[in-house]
C-alpha positions as CSV (number, residue, x, y, z in Angstrom):
1,M,40.3,-12.1,9.3
2,I,39.8,-14.7,12.0
3,R,38.6,-17.3,9.5
4,T,41.6,-16.7,7.2
5,L,44.0,-17.0,10.1
6,A,42.5,-20.2,11.2
7,I,42.9,-21.8,7.8
8,C,46.5,-20.6,7.5
9,L,47.3,-22.1,10.8
10,T,45.7,-25.4,9.7
11,V,47.9,-25.4,6.6
12,A,51.0,-24.7,8.6
13,F,50.4,-27.6,11.0
14,L,49.2,-30.1,8.3
15,A,52.1,-29.5,5.8
16,P,54.9,-31.0,8.1
17,M,52.7,-33.9,9.2
18,Q,51.8,-34.9,5.6
19,G,55.3,-34.4,4.1
20,P,56.5,-32.3,1.2
21,A,54.7,-34.4,-1.4
22,H,51.3,-33.5,0.0
23,S,51.8,-29.9,1.0
24,S,50.5,-28.4,-2.2
25,N,47.4,-30.6,-2.0
26,G,46.8,-29.4,1.6
27,I,47.0,-25.7,0.5
28,A,44.7,-26.3,-2.5
29,E,42.1,-28.0,-0.3
30,S,42.3,-25.2,2.3
31,S,41.9,-22.6,-0.5
32,L,38.8,-24.4,-1.7
33,L,37.4,-24.6,1.8
34,L,38.0,-20.8,2.1
35,A,36.2,-20.1,-1.2
36,Q,33.2,-22.2,-0.2
37,Q,32.9,-20.5,3.2
38,T,33.0,-17.0,1.8
39,T,30.4,-17.6,-1.1
40,Q,27.9,-19.8,0.7
41,P,25.3,-18.3,3.1
42,T,25.9,-19.2,6.7
43,A,23.4,-21.1,8.8
44,S,22.5,-17.8,10.6
45,D,21.5,-16.0,7.4
46,P,17.7,-15.4,7.1
47,S,15.8,-17.4,4.5
48,F,13.4,-15.9,2.1
49,G,10.6,-17.7,4.0
50,Q,11.4,-15.4,7.0
51,V,11.5,-12.3,4.8
52,S,8.2,-13.4,3.1
53,A,6.4,-13.7,6.4
54,I,7.5,-10.1,7.3
55,L,6.4,-8.7,3.9
56,S,3.1,-10.6,4.2
57,D,2.3,-9.0,7.6
58,S,3.3,-5.4,6.6
59,C,3.3,-4.9,2.9
60,T,1.1,-7.2,0.8
61,L,-2.1,-5.3,1.8
62,C,-1.0,-2.8,-0.8
63,H,1.6,-4.7,-2.9
64,A,-0.4,-7.6,-4.2
65,P,-2.9,-8.2,-7.0
66,P,-5.2,-7.0,-8.4
67,S,-3.6,-3.5,-8.2
68,P,-0.2,-3.6,-6.5
69,A,0.9,-0.1,-5.6
70,G,3.6,1.3,-7.9
71,G,3.5,-2.0,-9.9
72,L,5.5,-3.6,-7.1
73,R,4.4,-7.1,-5.9
74,L,5.7,-8.3,-2.6
75,D,3.6,-11.5,-2.4
76,G,6.4,-13.6,-3.8
77,Y,10.1,-13.8,-4.7
78,A,9.7,-13.1,-8.4
79,G,7.7,-9.9,-7.8
80,L,10.1,-8.6,-5.2
81,M,13.1,-9.2,-7.4
82,K,11.4,-7.7,-10.5
83,G,10.7,-4.4,-8.7
84,G,8.1,-1.9,-9.7
85,K,7.5,1.2,-11.9
86,S,10.2,3.2,-10.1
87,G,12.9,0.4,-10.5
88,P,14.3,-2.5,-8.6
89,A,13.4,-2.9,-4.9
90,V,16.4,-5.2,-4.1
91,V,20.0,-5.0,-5.1
92,P,21.4,-8.4,-4.0
93,G,24.4,-8.1,-1.7
94,N,23.9,-4.3,-1.2
95,P,21.1,-3.5,1.3
96,E,22.3,0.2,1.3
97,K,21.3,0.6,-2.3
98,S,18.1,-1.5,-2.0
99,E,15.1,0.8,-2.2
100,I,13.0,-1.5,0.0
101,I,15.4,-0.9,2.9
102,R,15.5,2.8,2.2
103,R,11.7,3.1,2.2
104,L,11.4,1.0,5.4
105,R,13.8,3.2,7.2
106,G,12.5,6.5,5.8
107,L,15.7,7.3,3.8
108,S,13.6,7.6,0.7
109,E,10.1,9.1,0.5
110,P,7.4,8.2,1.1
111,R,8.3,6.0,4.0
112,M,6.7,2.6,4.1
113,P,4.5,0.9,5.0
114,M,2.0,3.6,4.1
115,S,-0.1,2.8,7.1
116,G,2.7,4.0,9.5
117,P,3.4,5.2,12.0
118,P,4.0,2.9,13.8
119,W,6.7,1.8,11.3
120,M,8.2,-1.6,10.9
121,P,10.3,-2.6,13.9
122,E,14.1,-2.4,13.4
123,D,14.6,-6.1,14.2
124,K,12.4,-7.0,11.2
125,I,14.1,-4.6,8.9
126,M,17.4,-6.1,9.9
127,V,16.2,-9.6,8.9
128,I,15.4,-8.2,5.4
129,E,18.7,-6.3,5.3
130,Q,20.7,-9.4,6.3
131,W,18.9,-11.5,3.7
132,I,19.8,-9.0,1.0
133,K,23.4,-8.8,2.2
134,A,23.7,-12.5,1.9
135,G,22.7,-12.4,-1.7
136,A,18.9,-12.3,-1.6
137,K,18.6,-16.0,-2.6
138,E,15.2,-17.6,-3.0
139,G,16.2,-20.8,-1.3
140,G,13.6,-22.5,0.8
141,S,12.1,-22.2,4.2
142,T,13.6,-24.0,7.2
143,A,12.0,-27.1,8.6
144,G,10.5,-25.0,11.4
145,E,9.0,-22.6,8.9
146,Q,7.6,-25.5,6.9
147,R,6.0,-27.0,10.0
148,T,4.4,-23.6,10.8
149,S,3.0,-23.2,7.3
150,V,1.5,-26.7,7.4
151,E,-0.1,-26.1,10.8
152,Q,-1.8,-22.9,9.7
153,P,-4.9,-23.5,7.5
154,M,-5.1,-21.6,4.3
155,A,-7.8,-18.9,4.0
156,S,-10.7,-19.9,1.9
157,P,-10.5,-18.3,-1.6
158,S,-14.3,-17.9,-1.5
159,A,-14.0,-15.4,1.4
160,P,-11.7,-12.6,0.2
161,Q,-10.5,-10.1,2.7
162,Q,-12.4,-6.7,2.5
163,V,-10.5,-3.7,1.2
164,R,-8.7,-1.7,3.8
165,Y,-7.2,1.8,3.9
166,G,-3.7,0.5,3.3
167,Q,-4.7,-0.6,-0.2
168,V,-6.1,2.8,-1.3
169,A,-3.6,5.0,0.7
170,P,-0.8,4.7,-2.0
171,I,-3.2,6.2,-4.6
172,F,-4.0,9.1,-2.3
173,Q,-0.3,9.6,-1.5
174,A,0.6,9.6,-5.2
175,R,-2.1,11.8,-6.6
176,C,-3.9,13.8,-3.8
177,V,-1.5,14.5,-0.9
178,K,0.6,17.0,-2.9
179,C,-2.3,19.5,-2.4
180,H,-4.4,18.0,0.3
181,A,-2.0,18.1,3.2
182,A,-1.4,20.6,6.0
183,K,1.2,22.4,3.9
184,G,0.4,21.4,0.3
185,Q,1.5,22.9,-3.0
186,L,-1.4,25.3,-2.8
187,G,-0.9,26.2,0.8
188,P,-3.7,25.2,3.2
189,P,-5.6,22.2,1.9
190,P,-8.5,23.2,-0.4
191,E,-11.9,23.2,1.5
192,G,-10.0,21.9,4.5
193,I,-9.7,18.4,3.0
194,R,-6.6,16.5,3.9
195,M,-5.7,13.1,2.4
196,D,-2.5,12.2,4.3
197,S,-4.0,9.9,6.8
198,Y,-7.0,7.6,7.4
199,E,-8.5,9.9,10.0
200,A,-8.2,12.9,7.8
201,V,-9.9,11.2,4.8
202,I,-12.8,10.0,7.0
203,H,-13.1,13.4,8.7
204,G,-13.2,15.3,5.4
205,G,-13.0,19.1,5.5
206,E,-15.9,21.5,5.5
207,R,-18.1,18.5,4.6
208,P,-17.5,14.8,4.6
209,I,-16.1,13.4,1.4
210,V,-16.7,9.7,2.2
211,I,-20.1,8.2,3.1
212,P,-19.2,4.6,4.2
213,G,-21.2,2.1,2.3
214,M,-22.3,4.7,-0.3
215,S,-19.6,5.3,-2.9
216,K,-22.0,7.0,-5.3
217,A,-22.9,9.5,-2.6
218,S,-19.3,10.2,-1.7
219,A,-17.8,13.5,-3.0
220,L,-14.4,11.9,-3.1
221,L,-15.2,9.3,-5.7
222,R,-17.5,11.6,-7.7
223,S,-14.7,14.1,-8.1
224,L,-12.2,11.5,-9.1
225,L,-14.7,10.2,-11.8
226,G,-15.4,13.7,-13.0
227,Q,-19.1,13.5,-12.1
228,S,-18.6,16.4,-9.8
229,R,-16.7,19.5,-11.1
230,P,-13.8,20.2,-11.2
231,R,-12.5,16.7,-11.8
232,M,-9.7,15.6,-9.5
233,P,-6.8,15.5,-9.2
234,M,-6.2,19.0,-10.5
235,D,-3.0,18.0,-12.3
236,G,-4.9,15.6,-14.6
237,P,-5.0,14.4,-17.2
238,P,-4.0,11.7,-16.8
239,Y,-6.6,11.1,-14.2
240,L,-6.9,7.9,-12.1
241,D,-7.4,4.8,-14.1
242,A,-10.4,2.5,-13.8
243,A,-8.6,0.0,-11.6
244,E,-7.8,2.7,-9.1
245,T,-11.2,4.3,-9.0
246,D,-12.8,0.8,-8.8
247,L,-10.7,0.0,-5.8
248,I,-11.6,3.2,-4.0
249,A,-15.3,2.6,-4.8
250,L,-15.1,-0.9,-3.4
251,W,-13.2,0.4,-0.3
252,I,-16.0,2.9,0.4
253,D,-18.8,0.5,-0.4
254,E,-17.4,-2.1,2.1
255,G,-17.4,0.5,4.9
256,A,-14.2,2.6,4.3
257,R,-12.3,0.3,6.7
258,D,-9.1,1.2,8.5
259,N,-6.1,-1.1,8.5
260,T,-7.5,-3.2,11.3
261,G,-10.7,-3.9,9.3
262,K,-12.9,-1.6,11.4
263,A,-15.6,0.2,9.3
264,A,-15.9,4.0,9.5
265,P,-18.9,5.5,11.2
266,L,-21.7,6.9,9.1
267,P,-21.7,10.8,9.3
268,V,-25.4,11.0,10.1
269,G,-26.7,14.6,10.0
270,S,-23.6,15.9,8.2
271,K,-24.1,18.3,5.3
272,V,-23.0,17.3,1.9
273,R,-22.7,19.1,-1.5
274,L,-22.6,16.9,-4.6
275,G,-22.4,17.8,-8.3
276,G,-23.6,15.6,-11.1
277,T,-25.9,15.2,-14.1
278,L,-29.6,15.0,-13.3
279,T,-30.7,11.7,-14.7
280,D,-34.2,11.5,-13.3
281,H,-36.5,13.1,-10.8
282,W,-34.7,12.6,-8.5
283,S,-31.2,11.2,-9.1
284,I,-27.8,12.3,-10.3
285,D,-25.7,10.0,-12.4
286,G,-28.1,7.2,-11.4
287,M,-27.8,7.8,-7.7
288,A,-31.3,8.5,-6.1
289,F,-31.7,11.0,-3.4
290,E,-34.7,12.0,-1.2
291,V,-36.8,15.1,-1.9
292,D,-39.8,16.4,0.0
293,G,-41.9,19.5,0.2
294,K,-39.1,21.5,2.0
295,T,-36.5,20.9,-0.7
296,R,-35.6,24.1,-2.5
297,I,-35.5,23.6,-6.3
298,K,-33.8,26.5,-8.1
299,K,-33.3,27.6,-11.7
300,K,-35.6,24.8,-13.0
301,P,-33.0,22.1,-13.5
302,A,-33.8,19.9,-16.5
303,I,-33.0,16.2,-16.9
304,G,-29.5,16.0,-18.5
305,A,-28.4,19.3,-16.9
306,Y,-25.5,19.6,-14.5
307,V,-26.8,20.3,-11.0
308,E,-25.5,20.9,-7.5
309,V,-27.3,19.0,-4.7
310,R,-27.0,20.1,-1.1
311,G,-28.4,17.9,1.6
312,V,-27.8,15.9,4.8
313,V,-26.9,12.3,5.4
314,N,-29.7,10.2,6.8
315,D,-29.2,7.3,9.2
316,N,-29.5,4.8,6.4
317,G,-26.7,6.6,4.3
318,A,-29.1,8.1,1.9
319,I,-28.9,11.8,1.0
320,H,-31.9,14.0,1.8
321,A,-31.8,17.0,-0.5
322,T,-32.3,20.4,1.0
323,E,-31.5,22.2,-2.3
324,I,-31.2,21.4,-6.0
325,R,-29.7,24.0,-8.2
326,A,-28.9,24.0,-11.9
327,R,-25.3,25.2,-12.6
């Protein structure tokens, strides 16, 4: 309104000064100026460089190769604009209809980032919102952003970051939380196992389901692979694909790290119960476990038979069997 009034006043003053012969040219030039001002982003509009920095800090832990959650990549402009399996993440010019804004504010479920709370600060969401409102242009970073990127050394490709909880959390959210939550589809979580937070996954339920550093001894992975029965998730098939189970296995083997990179403690002395195929004396599915004279062996399990192993976690992460039973 103010901008239009200013242009009209300019035309009113210029026309008499330039004379009748030039009045139409003055109006045309002013109209062109108005069109340029209303279609071009202003200097105050955020650049994609600013948006990319926010996404890099909060989102690319999950939304980047090799297995971007929901097929949505947020590590570059092309991936952001392409969207994921559930559709586009950005509607240029319309932040209200842009799913990325809805997820960040909790207007659509699940709220993002998956590692929250704490959630993304409102001032950062507003930067993304304003960028979308201005047309979600790729553009380039400002001179200040270019200087910052030059001054910060690139991470060595030979030293990849270890997998953190935020990268596996979307898998749990999509396939496990519907049952394994405080109030899941089946009521209380089966065997007390909740999968809706890092602390809950590491705690397990009646027994730990994750043995940090030992994915083959972790009931969570064994049930997802179908080594332990019943295979999970219960609504399968389809079950998790190889890329998803490989990522979970790597997360466990690297210490089941939280989103800060801190490894989970080993549950030394905790009781475990694992199912699997006896592949040797003594191992299940190729995972060796310790047996001594006090181990109870019931129903004469034969190699190739499905067995249940009960035991405790040693201080080195190995499983010391207290009972082996054919099932």
